[in-house]
C-alpha positions, 0 to 999 in steps of 0.5 A: 516484500514491500509494496514498493517492490511489487509488480504493477498489475498484480494483486497482493494480500497485505501482510502487515503495516510496519510503522511506529507512527500511530497516525499513519496506521490510522490513516492507512486503516481509513483507506482500507489498507490493513492486514488481510486486505487485497491491494493492487499496484496499478502503476509506479512513478519515480517516487510514488505508486498508484494503488487500488484498494477496495475499488478506489485508487490512491497515489502513495509515496515511496516511503509509505509503500515501503511500510506496507508488507505484502 
């Protein structure tokens, strides 16, 4: 399932990032978002969600959340 479908408050393990955009992959890697890393959905808004990765919080849009497989 994708990160967009995740239940807020639960921690998941990232399985893979599904995107053809190498720049996007590099950006996510710089945030600490890569296969095997834990990610928690803190809250979800209308078109974005707040996530916690390695003790940092980020607000990502729904398109990016749908590229992250958990």
